[in-house]
N, C-alpha and C positions, 0 to 999 in steps of 0.2 A: 753467484752460485749459492752462497749462504742465505741470501734473501729468498731465492727460489725454493731452497730446501725448507726454510721456515714456513713459507707460504703453503707448501705442500702438506707439511705436518698439521698446520692449523685447519686446512681444508678438510682433512680427515675427521677432525673433531667437529667441524661444522656439520658434516653429514650425520654424525651421531646425534648432535644437539637438535638438528632439524627433525630427525626421526622422532625423538622424544617429544618435541614440541607439537608435531602434527598428530601424534597418538595420545596426547595428554587430554583427559576429559576436561573440558572447559566449563566453568560455572556460568550458567545463564539464568537470568531471572525469569521464572515461569509465571504464567498468568498475565503477561503484558499483552493487551489486545488493542488493536488500533480501531478507530472508528468511534464516532460519538455515541452510537447506540450501545456498543460493547462496553465503552467506558462507563456509561450510565448503569449498565447491568452489574458491572464489577463493584461500583461504588454503592449501589443499592444492596447488593449481597453483603458487602463488608459492614454496612450500617446495620442491617438486620442482625448479622452475626454478633456484632459488638453489643447489641442491645439484649439479645435473647440468650446467647450461650455464655452465661457467666460462669466463672470457674468455681468449683467447690473447694479447691485447695490452691493457694498461691505460695510461691517460694521467692523470697527476695534475698540475694546475696550482696553484701556490701563490701566485704573484703575476701580475697581469695586465700589469705593466710599463707603459711609456709609449706603446706603439704604438697602442692604441685611442684614447687621448686625443689623440695626435698626428694620427691620421687624422680625428678629429672636428674638431679645432682647425684643420685645413688643408683642410676641405671647402668649396670655393667653387663653387657650381653656375653653369654658363654662363648668360649672358643669353638665349641662344636657347631654353633650357629644354626641349630635346628629350629629355634623358636621364632626367628624373625626372618623369614625368607619368602621370596616371591618367585613363582614359576609362570612363564608365559607360554602359550600354545601356538602362537602364530608362526607359520613357516618362515616368514621373512623377518622375524624378530631378531635383532642382534643380541639381545640379552635373554638367554633361556632361563637363567636362575640368578637372582640377585640376593645376596645374603649379607646382613650386617653381622660381623663377628665381634666387633667391639664398638661401644658407644659410651664415652665418658664425658659427662657434662660438668665442667668446673664452675661455671657461673650461669644462672638462669633467672629470668624474671618474667612473670606472667601477670598481665594487667588487663583491665577492661578496655575495649575499643568501642567508642560511642557509635551507635547505630549499626554495629557489626557483630562483635563477639569478644574475642580476646586478641591480645598482642603478645606474642611469644618472642622474647629476646634471649638468645643464647650466645655466650661469649666463651672463647677458648675451648671449643668442642674438639674432641679427638674421635675420629671415625676410622674404622677399618672394615673393609667389605671385600667380598669375593663375588665374582660373577662369571658365568659361562657364556661364551660368545658363539653365535652362529649367524654370520652375515653373508647373504647371497646377493651380489650385485653383478648380474650378467656373467662375465667371465671371472670375476674376482670372488673367491670363496674364502671365508675365514672361520675356523673353528678352533676354540681353545678356551683357556681360563685366565683370569686376571685377578690380581690382588691390589686393591686400591687403599692407600693410606693417606690421611689428611690430618694436619695439626693446626692449631690456632684458628679454627673455623669460627666465624661469626655469622649467625643466622638471625634474621628478623622476619617473622611470619605473622601475617594477619589471618585469623581464623574466624569465619562467619558461621553463626548458628542459624539454621533454616528449619522451619516446621513444614513437614509434608502433609498432604491431604489426609493421610491415615493417622496423623497425630504423633508421628515419630520425629525425632530430631536428627538432622543431618548437618554435616560440616562442609564448608567450601573454603578454599584458600584464594582470596582475590588478590593478595599481594604477597610476594616472597622475594627476599633479597639474601644473598649469601656470598661470602668471600672467605678466602683461606690464605694463611701465611706459608704453609708447607704442604707439598704434594709429592706423592710417589706412586708409580704404577709399574707393577711387575707382571709380565704376561708370558704365557706359553701358547704354542699352537702355530698355525700356518703363518699368520702375519704378526707374530709376537715381536719380531725385531722392529716392525713399523710402529706398533703401539708403544714400545719402549722408547723409540726415538722422539715421539711427540710429547714427551714429558714436559719440556719447557712451556708448552701451551696449556698445561693443566690448570695452573692458577688463573689464567685469563678466562678459561671456559668453565671454571668451576661454578660460578654463579649462573651460567646458562644451563648447565647440566643438572645441578643439584635440585633446583626448584621443579623443573619438569619431572624429574625422577620421583620427588615426593608426591607430586600430583598424580602421577601415573600408578605408582606402586603403593604408597602409604595411604592416600586419601580413600581409594575404593575399599581398602581393608577396614579402615575405621568406619566408613558408612555401612559396610556390610555388617559389622558388629552392632552398630546402632539399630539397623533394620531388624535384627534378630531379637532385640530386647522386647519381651512381651509387654503390652500396654494394659494388661489386667492381671490380677493376682487374687487367689482365694484368701479371704481374711478370716473366715470362720470355718475351719475344716469340718466336713461332715454335714454342713447345712446348705451347701451349694450357694454361698453368698460370696460374691466377687467384688473387687474394687477396680473400676476403670479409671486409669490415670493418664490418658493420652493428653498431649499438649493441645490446648484449645485456641491459643492465640500466638501470633508471631512473637518471638523472643524480643523483649525490650531491654536494650543495653544503653546505659549512659557511661560517662567517664568513670563513675564510681559505683554503679549498681548493675545487677543482672536480675531481671524480673521474669519468672516463668509462671504461666497459668495452666493448671491441670484440670481435667474434667471433674475428678473427684466424685464419681457417681458410684454408689453402692447398689448392686442389683442381684437378683436371683437368676439362676440359670433358666433360660427361656423367656426372661422378662424383656420387654422393650427397653432398649438403652438409649432411645432418642428423647428421653425426658428432658425438659427444659428447666434449667436452674432459675427459679424466680426469686432466689434469696438475695442477700446483700453481697456485693463484691468487696472482699476484704481490702482494706486500705492500710498502708503502713505509715506511721507517723514518727517512729523513733529510728535512730541511726547509730545507737551506741554499740550494739553487738554485731557479730559477723553475719548472722543469717536470721531470717524471720520466716516462719511458716504460718500463713493465714488459713484458718479452718472455719468454713462458713456454717451457719445454723442449718442450711439446707443439707449439707454433707452429713451432719450428725442425725438429722431426722430421717434421712434415707437409710442409715444404719439401723435405727430403731424400727423403721417400717419393714425392712427386710427380716429382721429378727422376729417381729410379730407375725409376718406372713409365713415364716418357716416354722412357726409353732414353738419357738424357743423361749417365749415369755410366759410359760406356765410350768407348774411343778406340783407333784403329789408327795405328801408327807405321810408317813405312818404315824397314826395316833393324832391326838390334839395337843398342841404345844404347851398350854398352860393349864394348871389345875382348875382355875376358875372357869375357863372356857370348857374344859372337859366335863365339869359338873353341870354347867348350863346345858350342854348338848345332851347329856344323859337324862336330865330332867325333861327336856323337850321330847326325847325319844320315848320316855315312859308313857307319854300321852299319845304320841303319833305312831310309833312303831314298837310297841311293847314286845312283840315277838322277836325283835332284833337286839334286845338289851344285852345279850351275852356275846354278840358279835364284836369283832375288832372295829375300831374307829380309824378313819383316815381324813386328811384335810387336803382338799384340792384348791389351789390358788392359781389364778391366771388373769391376764389382761383381757378385757372385753372390747376395748377400743384401741385404735392406734395411739401410741404415746406421742406427746407433743413436747419437743425440746425447744427452749428459747434461751438466747444469750443476750444479756444486757450489761451495760457498763457498771451499773449499781449492784445488781444481784448475782452476777456471774451466770452460772448455768442453772436453769430450772427445768425439771422434768415433771410433766403432769400426766397422770395415768388414771384409768378407771379399772378397779380391781374387783373381782368377784371371789369370795371365799366360801367354799362349800364344805360342810361337815357331812361325811357319808359313813354308813356302816358297810362292812365288807364281808358278807356271808361267803362261806367256802363254796367255790365252784359256781358262783352266781354273780350277776352284775351288781356293782355298788348301788346302794339305795340312799338317796339324798335325805338327810334329816332336816337340815336348815341351810340357808345360804344368805350371805350378806354382801351387798354391793357398796363400794366405797370409792370416793375420789381422793387420790393421794397426790401430794406434791413433794418432790425431792429437790432440795436446794443445796447449793454449795459452789465452791470455786475449785475447778480441777487444778491439779498440780502436775509437775513434770519430773520424772525420774529417769534419767538417761534418755532413751528414745520412746519411753512409755508415758502416755497421757493418762493419769489416774483420775477417774470420775468419782466424785464424793457421793455418799449416801447416808451420812450421819444425821442430817436434818430431814426427818421424814414426818410429815403431818397428814393424817388421814381423817376423813369425815364420812361417817356412814350415811348412805343415801336412804331417805325415808319418803313416805308419801304425804306427810302432813307435818305441821309445826309441833303438834303434841309429841309425836314420835321423835322428832328432832331433839326435844328436851330430854326425853327418856333415855335416848341412846348416847347423849353427849358424854357421860362418864366413861363410856366404852371406847371413845375415839382414841384416847391416849393408849389404852391397852392394845387396841388394834394397830396403832402406829408402831408400837414397840414390836408387835408380832410380825408385822409386814416388813420391818426394816431389813431383816436378813434376806427375805425373798427379793425385795427390790434391789438390795445390794448385789445379789447374785445376778440379777438381770442387767443392771447398769453399772455395777462397780468394777467390772472387768476392765483392766487397763487396755487402752488402744495404742497401737504403734503409730508414732509420727511418721508420715510418708517421706522417708529419706532413703537414698540409695543404700544397698546392703554394704555393710562394712564402714558406714559413716555414723557417728554418734554426736549427740548434743552434749556440750559441757556448759556449766553455768547457766542452765536453762531456767526460764521464767515464763509465766503466762500472764497476759493482760487481756481484759475483756472490753468489748465494744458492743454497741447495739447491732445484733445480727451476726456477729462473728467474734472469734477470739484469735489471738496471735501468740504463737509459741516462739520464743526468741532464745538465742544462745550462740555459742561458738561451735563451729564444726571441726571435727577431728576424725582421723581414721582409727578404727579399732586395730589391735595387733593383727587380727586375722585379715581385716580389710587391707591393711598396708601390705601384708605378706602376699595376699592374692594379686594385688596390683603389681607388686614387684615381680611376681612370677609371670604375670601377663606381659610385662615389659621384657621378660627374659633375663632377669637378673641372675 
């Protein structure tokens, strides 16, 4: 009789575990095509993609640090349990609402899993959950609520990172193992007595029930959140310039590293975003710090091109900046526009060609631009009249620095040469090159001296940051940490 009763109790749990198993989304590898012709097409597509679609930004993480473990170890869900609940709409679903009311992680370890993603190991987990039941099996109907408590829970979960066709990241759980030292189930409702009697089977079936529940309730929630993350952001408000940072390649994971490649394409609204990156693919050669962000020369040139096309690389100044230049302009005006001698003067400065940015290991960042400076008189209620104009080729050299998450671009070393039509004029204007370089330093600093944010998730900052330079790209390195606001937001998302 005791054996039959125990068998009946376990069979009830088998029904629930079987239901969870058959309704759990199973991870399947997409894009696997049979047939030699299809395989050739897939290989050809991958080869062309790897050659043409180079990333503008690459992120390499060598160590996960203590932040993920800290967040897990300090995640205490509120007793109200409104922040972490799941509701199902199927009429035959035995679990109408599943809510974690307490989740305490005493020991956790998160490490890389080669060719997959992460390995999450949790020890001595304490879980308290409530769920509403509605089970309709022919003549048996069960409606009620249950409180589930577990202690000494050990969980080992493998999490894979997958890139979608839209460039988003998704997660899958190919392997999950769980066990518990202590279990308790308190139920109310039609079959509450039956559910309370089957408690001796809970520990045996915990590993069978826990992982399907995570796959069914937790995994879709995480992927839904990842799908809603926008893959573009406005980087220069008011100019219509956006940054596309969709993932361009499959995530590469080794036992010690995580490598992500992003599109890193800067574009204006309405512009074709199918541009091919013909620049250099950033390569990481150091492993001393926690994270490395590779920024390609192509990425910076696209920023400069977008600013130029948006008309942001030109400016008008009231008056003429230096006394010497003002006297020279008035002298020319006396012969060319004597009737405008008493009008106010203005200076118009702007780029006449696309700027070109290059990165080399020896020189760092170099910006080459062609600038036109025009001195104009500004009669009242009339169009400005050009007195004289000068065209110059300027070069801005320096090595960017890192301050927190901001990449500062130098503009101290500015050298300009006035463009003339013959060698004689070159000699005559040579003394003016230094004065022109000094005058254009502030203008070029305003164009290219604005700090650029390093593309990191919101709430994450660089510490101990440093910048190294290579031919065609530069690498921003440092340790990653959460800002107080970022840590608080994540803890809130976990329902602390």
